[in-house]
Structure formats: C-alpha cells, structure tokens
N, C-alpha and C positions, 0 to 999 in steps of 0.2 A: 947510260943512262937510259936509250932503246929502249932495254929490256924493262921497266918499269910502266907500268899501267893505271890509268889516270882516274878515281871514282871522286863520290861526295857522298857527304855523311849527311843525315835525313836532320840534323842538331837542329838547323835553320831554321825546320819547321816546329821541332818539337819545344823549344825555349820562346815561343809565341803563347804557348797556353790554350786557354780559352778564344784567345786574338786567333788561333786556326781552327776552320770548320770545315778543310777538306779531308781529304782523303789519301790511302797510301797510290791511288792511279795516279792521282794530280801533282803528287810529288813524283812519280816515274816521269812523269809528260814532262817536266822541268828539267831533271836530269838527262834524262834523251835530250831536250831540247837544248841544251846549254854544250853539249858535244861529249859529255863524257862518258867513258869507257862500262862504267860500274858504279853500283851503290853500293853504301854500307848502310844499311837500314835499324835502327833502332826498335827492338823489343818492343818500347811502349809507342810506337806508329806505324806498325804492322797491321791493325787492326785485323777483318775477319782472315785475312791469310794466316795466321798464325795456326788454324785449324785445318790450311787449305795450302799447304807446300807446293802443292803440282799446279793450283791457279797460280800462284806468284811467279813459280818457274816461267808459265805460258807466260804471263805479263811482261816478266823480263822478257824473253825472249820476244814480244811480240815489238819493243821498243830497243831491240840490240842491245840489250844491257847485260850486265851478269852483277850476280852478288859478291859485291869486295869484300864483306864479313857480315855478321850480324854482331849487333852491341846489346849488351845485356847491361843494366845499370839498377841501382835501388836508392832511395833516399835515405837508409841508415847506414849507405857507406859499408858493408858488409862486417862492422866493428860490434854493434849492437848484439849479447848472446839472446835475447828476447826473439830478435828476428831472423837468426841467422838462420830459422830450419825454412822458413816460409822465404828466405834468399835464395837456399838451396836448391830447393824443389823450382824457382824460378830458373835459376842457372841449368837446372835439369831440362826445364821444359825447351829453353832457349835451345842447348847443344842438339835436341832431338832434331829440333826444325832443321839448323844448319846441318844437321847432317843429311840433311834428301838434299844436298847441293854439289857443286864440284868444289873442289881443294878449299873447303869448309874451313872460316875460323870463326871463333867465338871472341870478340875484344870485353871485357870487363870492366867497370869504373870502377876509378880509384878509392883507396880505403878513407876514409870521410865519418867526420862525427861533431856533434855540435862545438864539441871544446876538446881540447885536448890533453884534459884528468886521465891519470890511468893510459898515457899514449901506449907505454909500452904493452899491455895486457891488450888495448887495441887491437892493434899493430901485427900482435901475434894471434888476433880472431879472424885480419882479414887474411893474413899469410897462409893459416888453415884453408879458411876459404878457398882462395886463391888455387892452393895446389890443390886441395880433392876434386875442384872442377876444372882443374887442368890433366887429375887422374883420368876423369869421369869423360872428358871428351877424348882423351887418348884409346879408353875402349870403344869409341862411337867414329874413332876415324876425324876426330875433331880437335885440330889445334886452337888452343888458349891462349890468349895474349892480356897481359895488365894494360889499362892505359889510365898514366896516373893524372891526374888535372889541379888547377889551381883555384878553384872556384871554394866559394865561404866553406869553409870546416874541410879543408883538405887536410889528409896526415901526412901524403907525399909532396913533398912539396923540392927540399933542398937534394944536393946532390947524396949526402949522407942518407938520407931517407930513402930517396930511389936505391941504392944499394944496400940498405937493409932488407925492403922486399924484396928486390933480386937474388939477393946471396941466400934469404929466407926458404926460396920455391926453387932452388936451382937443381934439384932432383926430383922435382914433382912433371919438369917436362913445359912447365909453364915459360912463356916468353913474351915478347918487351914489345910495345906500340908507343913509340915516342910519341909528341905532339910538341910540335914546335916553339906553340905560341906558349901554354902551360909551360914547359921547361924551362922558357925565361921569365916568365912572368912569375915563377919559382924563384929567381934569381940566381938561374944555373947559365951557363955558356952553353948555348945549343949544338955544336960541335962535337964540343968534348965529353959531352952525356951520349951522344950519340954514338960515338968511339970508344968511350967509355965501355959500354955494352952492347957492342957492334955483334957479338957472337948470340946474344939473346932477339937481335932485332928480327923481326917477323913480317910489319904492317905499322905502317907510317901516316901520322896527321900533319897535316901543314894551317896554319891558323898567321897570324900578324897579329903584334904587339905593338901598341904606343910608347914611348919611351915612358910615358902616365902610366901604364900599364890596359889601358881599354883597346878592346879590340879594334883593327883596322882591316882593310880587305888584302887578299897577298898581294906584297911590295909596297903597302902604305903603311909600312912600318920596320922596326928592324931586326927582323930577320933577315939573315942573308942566305937565302933560296939557293941561289947558284951554286953558295958553295955546302951545302948540305946536297946536293942532288950530286956534284965531282964526290964527296966523300963518299955517300953513297953508291955510286958508280964505281969506286974504287975499291968497297967491300964487298961489288957484286952482287949486292943486292935487286931484288929480281922479281919483289913483293911490288903490293898497289902503293900507290900516294893519292892518298884521299882526301881533299881539302874540306876543312870544317867550318864555315863561318857564323860570325855572330856578334858581327859590326853592327854598328846604326844602318848601314844601307840593308842589313839582314832584316830587320826589324823592322822596314818598310816596305820592303820588298822582297822577301826570301827567293826569288827566283833569279829576278836581275843580279841579288849578290851573288850567286851563283855561277851567274853568266861570267860576268866580272871576274870570279876567280879562275874560270877557265881560262880565259883570253891571256889573262896574265901569265899562266902556266905554259900556255903556247908560245907568249912574247919569248921565254926563256929557255924553248924549246923542251919542252916535256909536255 
C-alpha cells in the first residue's frame, strides 16, 4: 500500500456550479492544506491555466503538489454524433495540456445519454471515441483512462456494461479508472469489479455511498476501503488513490469535506 499516492479530485467544487465563485488557486490551496500529495484537475475548472501549463506547473510546485491526472468530460456523454467532433477537439486540447506534466494521464468521463434508446449504437459511438482518444494520447505520451459513473443518464453501470466498453477498447490502449462509489451505486461488487479488470486499472477514485445510494464521506458508507487497498496492493498497483467527494458536507464546505476524507485515509494507513 505504501507505493500508492493520495490525491484529490476537483469535483467537490465543480458540482457547486454557480455557487462556487473561486478559482483554481483557491482549490489548490485547499488541497494542499488538507495534506494531499496531488490533485486531479477537471478541464472545466482549470480556468486561465488551460493556456498556461507552465504557470500551472509552478502553482503546483509552490504548494508541493503534482498533477495526478487531468479530467475531461462532456454533458453529451460521447454518444451524440452531432457533438462528437467538438468532444474530440476538446479531448485533444486536454491531451495536449496533460502532456506538459510528468507521467500524464487523462481521465475521460463515462458514456451517457438522456435515455437508453438505441443503446448499442450509443455505446459503439462512445467506444469509438474512447479508442480514438487513447490512440491520440499514445502519440503524445499521455495515458488515457475511462471513468464510468452512476449519475443520471449513465450508460455504464452494470458489470456487463463495464465489460462491454473495456472489451471493445482493449486494442486501443485505453485503461480503466474505477470509482468505488459509482461501482457500488451501479449494483456491482466493488472488489469483484476491480479484480476482474485488474490488468487495465491505472488510476483509482474513492468515494463512499450509503445503502440508499446517497453519497457519504469516506468511511461513512458501505465501501470496504481497507479491503480495496489490500486488493490493490496484492495487484501491485502503484498509481494514485484519488478521493472525490460529493456528500452533503461537500455541498456545504468542500474544503472541510476533503480534509475529512484525507484524515480518514490516514486513519487506515494511506
């Protein structure tokens, strides 16, 4: 377990929408103050730094942080043919930004749609998108991982659906970014999912979820994190453990929520 580094995702601020009036430096300050080693920044939250990667690298260094990953998602879920050209351009920009940092990884959001009509066609388009971005990433030296979610509109929730997208993209170099909370909310067994796709796991998100499906701070829900970290250790996993917080506490005070999560992870040896 000691080889794993602990980072923080910026969704705790992104989800606030118009309620959040701060900027990237405010997030970096909170992440550093909470004691994380790195940060996974969403493209939607990077602000003016998107055109100034060297300045962002300096902002990270000033706070003794590193970029654990860069995240790119789309409200259209990579399934609508009318939006795919713009989504591909957005992913290309994200890849070129990530390529400016050591051990770059781009985490792509999960396939989604307002409905499941023509499911197979939508999933095929998403898989094509993931494969193309992974290939472009390889040309730039950026690893690309898919991060399925369980939010409304997700097309990737069940074990079968995870298997379909990972099987369809196996030849592209796309890797897997499991998220504990989304796996459990989708009805899967957490350890079985991670073990099934162990060869593709390159980046891990940890969130906790209550029995009713609501989000909870780490340790406050049903996810067995000690067992997860033992499994990852047995797998030889040496990547990032990235805490991502969406609980009621995060809605009230994201800085406090990420601190609580870091304290919990320390309490179990991470």
